[in-house]
C-alpha positions as CSV (number, residue, x, y, z in Angstrom):
1,X,-1.5,1.3,10.0
2,X,-2.2,3.6,7.1
3,X,-0.8,2.3,3.8
4,X,1.7,4.2,1.8
5,X,3.7,3.2,-1.4
6,X,6.6,0.9,-0.6
7,X,9.3,0.0,-3.1
8,X,11.5,-3.1,-2.7
9,X,14.7,-3.0,-4.7
10,X,17.0,-6.0,-5.0
11,X,20.4,-4.4,-5.0
12,X,22.0,-7.8,-4.6
13,X,20.2,-11.1,-5.3
14,X,23.1,-13.5,-5.4
15,X,24.7,-16.1,-3.2
16,X,28.0,-16.0,-1.4
17,X,30.0,-16.9,-4.6
18,X,28.8,-14.4,-7.2
19,X,26.7,-16.9,-9.1
20,X,25.5,-15.4,-12.3
21,X,27.7,-12.3,-11.7
22,X,25.2,-11.1,-9.0
23,X,26.0,-9.1,-6.0
24,X,25.5,-10.7,-2.5
25,X,22.2,-10.3,-0.7
26,X,21.1,-6.7,-0.1
27,X,17.4,-5.6,-0.4
28,X,16.4,-2.0,-0.2
29,X,13.0,-1.1,1.2
30,X,11.8,2.5,0.6
31,X,8.7,4.3,1.9
32,X,7.9,8.0,1.4
33,X,9.7,8.8,4.6
34,X,12.4,6.1,5.1
35,X,14.8,3.7,3.5
36,X,16.2,0.6,5.1
37,X,18.1,-2.5,4.1
38,X,17.3,-6.2,4.6
39,X,20.7,-7.9,4.7
40,X,23.9,-6.3,3.7
41,X,26.4,-8.7,2.0
42,X,30.0,-7.7,1.6
43,X,29.4,-6.3,-1.9
44,X,26.5,-4.1,-1.0
45,X,27.9,-0.6,-1.3
46,X,28.7,-1.2,-5.0
47,X,25.1,-1.7,-6.3
48,X,23.9,0.9,-3.9
49,X,26.2,3.5,-5.4
50,X,25.5,2.2,-8.9
51,X,21.8,2.9,-8.2
52,X,22.7,6.4,-7.0
53,X,21.3,5.7,-3.5
54,X,22.9,7.9,-0.9
55,X,23.9,5.6,2.0
56,X,22.8,8.4,4.3
57,X,19.2,7.7,3.3
58,X,19.5,4.3,5.0
59,X,18.2,4.5,8.6
60,X,18.4,0.8,9.5
61,X,19.9,-2.5,8.4
62,X,18.1,-5.7,9.3
63,X,20.2,-8.9,9.3
64,X,18.7,-12.3,8.9
65,X,21.8,-14.3,9.9
66,X,25.5,-13.9,10.5
67,X,27.1,-15.2,7.4
68,X,29.4,-12.8,5.5
69,X,27.2,-12.7,2.4
70,X,24.4,-11.3,4.5
71,X,26.1,-9.1,7.0
72,X,29.7,-8.7,5.7
73,X,29.0,-5.3,4.1
74,X,28.3,-3.6,7.4
75,X,31.9,-2.8,8.2
76,X,32.3,-1.1,4.8
77,X,28.9,0.7,5.2
78,X,30.0,2.1,8.6
79,X,33.4,3.2,7.4
80,X,31.8,4.9,4.4
81,X,29.4,6.7,6.7
82,X,32.3,7.8,8.9
83,X,34.9,8.8,6.3
84,X,33.1,9.4,2.9
85,X,29.5,10.5,3.4
86,X,30.1,12.1,6.8
87,X,27.0,10.8,8.3
88,X,25.4,12.5,11.3
89,X,22.1,10.6,11.6
90,X,21.9,7.5,13.8
91,X,22.3,4.1,12.1
92,X,20.5,1.1,13.7
93,X,21.5,-2.5,13.0
94,X,18.9,-5.1,13.8
95,X,19.3,-8.9,13.9
96,X,20.0,-12.0,15.9
97,X,21.6,-12.2,19.4
98,X,25.3,-11.8,19.1
99,X,25.0,-9.3,16.3
100,X,27.0,-6.5,18.0
101,X,29.9,-8.8,18.9
102,X,30.1,-10.3,15.4
103,X,29.9,-6.9,13.6
104,X,32.6,-5.5,16.0
105,X,34.8,-8.5,15.4
106,X,34.4,-8.2,11.6
107,X,35.3,-4.6,11.7
108,X,38.4,-5.2,13.7
109,X,39.5,-8.1,11.4
110,X,39.0,-6.0,8.2
111,X,40.0,-2.6,9.5
112,X,41.8,-2.7,12.9
113,X,40.8,0.1,15.2
114,X,37.6,0.9,13.2
115,X,35.2,-0.5,15.8
116,X,36.3,2.0,18.4
117,X,37.0,5.0,16.2
118,X,35.2,8.2,16.9
119,X,32.1,8.8,14.8
120,X,29.8,11.7,14.3
121,X,26.7,9.4,14.4
122,X,25.3,6.9,16.8
123,X,25.7,3.3,15.9
124,X,22.9,1.3,17.6
125,X,22.3,-2.4,17.8
126,X,18.9,-4.0,18.4
127,X,18.7,-7.8,19.0
128,X,15.5,-9.6,17.9
129,X,14.1,-12.4,19.9
130,X,12.0,-15.2,18.5
131,X,8.4,-14.4,17.7
132,X,8.5,-11.1,19.5
133,X,7.3,-8.2,17.5
134,X,9.8,-5.3,18.1
135,X,9.0,-1.7,17.0
136,X,12.0,0.2,15.8
137,X,11.8,3.6,14.3
138,X,8.6,3.2,12.4
139,X,8.8,-0.5,11.5
140,X,7.7,-3.6,13.3
141,X,10.1,-6.6,13.0
142,X,9.4,-10.1,14.0
143,X,12.0,-12.9,13.8
144,X,11.3,-16.6,13.3
145,X,14.1,-19.1,14.0
146,X,15.1,-21.2,10.9
147,X,17.8,-23.8,10.1
148,X,21.3,-22.6,9.1
149,X,24.6,-23.1,10.9
150,X,25.7,-19.4,11.1
151,X,27.1,-19.5,14.6
152,X,24.1,-17.7,16.0
153,X,20.3,-18.1,15.8
154,X,19.4,-17.6,12.1
155,X,16.1,-15.9,11.4
156,X,13.4,-15.5,8.8
157,X,12.2,-11.9,9.1
158,X,8.7,-10.4,8.9
159,X,8.7,-6.6,8.6
160,X,5.6,-4.4,8.8
161,X,6.1,-0.9,7.4
162,X,3.7,1.7,6.0
163,X,0.8,-0.7,6.2
164,X,2.5,-3.4,4.2
165,X,4.1,-6.7,5.3
166,X,7.4,-8.0,3.8
167,X,8.6,-11.5,4.8
168,X,12.0,-12.9,4.0
169,X,13.3,-16.4,4.5
170,X,17.0,-15.7,5.0
171,X,18.9,-18.9,4.3
172,X,17.3,-22.0,5.7
173,X,16.3,-25.6,5.1
174,X,12.6,-26.2,4.9
175,X,10.9,-25.3,8.2
176,X,7.2,-24.5,8.9
177,X,8.5,-21.3,10.4
178,X,8.6,-20.0,6.8
179,X,4.8,-20.4,6.5
180,X,4.4,-18.6,9.8
181,X,6.6,-15.7,8.8
182,X,4.9,-15.3,5.4
183,X,1.3,-15.6,6.6
184,X,-0.6,-12.6,5.1
185,X,2.5,-10.9,3.7
186,X,2.2,-8.6,0.7
187,X,5.6,-9.9,-0.5
188,X,7.5,-13.1,0.5
189,X,11.2,-13.2,-0.5
190,X,12.3,-16.8,-0.4
191,X,15.6,-18.5,-0.9
192,X,15.8,-21.1,-3.7
193,X,19.4,-22.1,-3.7
194,X,19.4,-25.2,-5.8
195,X,16.7,-26.6,-8.2
196,X,16.3,-30.0,-6.6
197,X,19.6,-30.7,-4.9
198,X,19.5,-30.9,-1.1
199,X,22.0,-28.8,0.9
200,X,22.3,-28.3,4.6
201,X,21.1,-24.9,5.7
202,X,19.5,-24.1,2.3
203,X,16.1,-24.4,0.6
204,X,15.8,-26.0,-2.9
205,X,13.1,-25.1,-5.4
206,X,11.6,-28.5,-5.6
207,X,11.0,-28.6,-1.8
208,X,9.6,-25.1,-1.9
209,X,7.3,-26.0,-4.8
210,X,6.0,-29.1,-2.8
211,X,5.1,-26.7,0.0
212,X,3.9,-23.8,-2.2
213,X,0.2,-24.4,-1.3
214,X,1.0,-23.9,2.4
215,X,1.8,-20.2,1.9
216,X,-1.0,-17.7,2.3
217,X,0.7,-14.5,1.0
218,X,0.8,-12.2,-1.9
219,X,3.6,-12.2,-4.4
220,X,6.6,-14.5,-4.0
221,X,10.1,-13.6,-5.3
222,X,12.8,-16.3,-5.3
223,X,16.3,-15.3,-4.6
224,X,19.8,-16.4,-3.5
225,X,20.1,-18.7,-6.5
226,X,23.1,-20.8,-7.4
227,X,24.4,-21.4,-11.0
228,X,22.3,-24.6,-11.0
229,X,19.1,-22.8,-10.1
230,X,19.8,-19.9,-12.5
231,X,20.3,-22.3,-15.4
232,X,16.8,-23.6,-14.8
233,X,15.1,-20.3,-13.7
234,X,12.9,-20.5,-16.8
235,X,11.2,-23.5,-15.2
236,X,10.0,-21.7,-12.1
237,X,6.5,-20.4,-11.6
238,X,7.2,-17.5,-9.2
239,X,9.1,-14.3,-9.8
240,X,12.9,-14.9,-10.0
241,X,15.0,-12.1,-8.4
242,X,17.7,-10.3,-10.3
243,X,20.0,-7.5,-9.3
244,X,18.0,-4.3,-10.0
245,X,14.5,-5.9,-9.7
246,X,12.0,-3.5,-8.3
247,X,8.7,-4.5,-6.7
248,X,6.1,-1.9,-5.8
249,X,3.7,-2.7,-3.0
């Protein structure tokens, strides 16, 4: 695949609880001909509009797992597309099995009737299956099952776009699948929730550091940090994410 400039913008780099005053997870990936999101936490429209990104530019939303701080912004995004920006281009939402049902349920809980309201754009859902490369509108997405109790299979994601490879851990305990997902990637975005405290479904920095040599990839950015991790971010060796961080590939 021919290489083109790719910009990764951390619209939201926070956890579910606003640690450090950060927005929930939302990562924008822009190429010369496309823009898509990786995760879309409940707060995502706010930093998007602060960054003066027209949501109509977003062609796809990839979802790592079905926790609200990673997919909870989709109902707001869809309603904004319907009522505010008057979107006409299709929007594709990509993620684990059960994605359509969970998004539909969330829309009905938050805005009854919104899931079946008439729209002037097609809302498409694509389910990813483990270790199966799926081509969707100019990108190739591959999902790797990880460890997090989100009510459906959680994934680390590997996305090939414009000749570049971006890997993302999602939320997970340590698993060798992270090494697999990140192999040869230009950028690996990895959760580091606590500094050394162990928590179910999450990766701490000390465990990541003990496995750092297993990764064969380019740059690593650590994200989804708690207050504990943020207080010690000066001790980390890799790039710490922050809202507004831009990485050019």
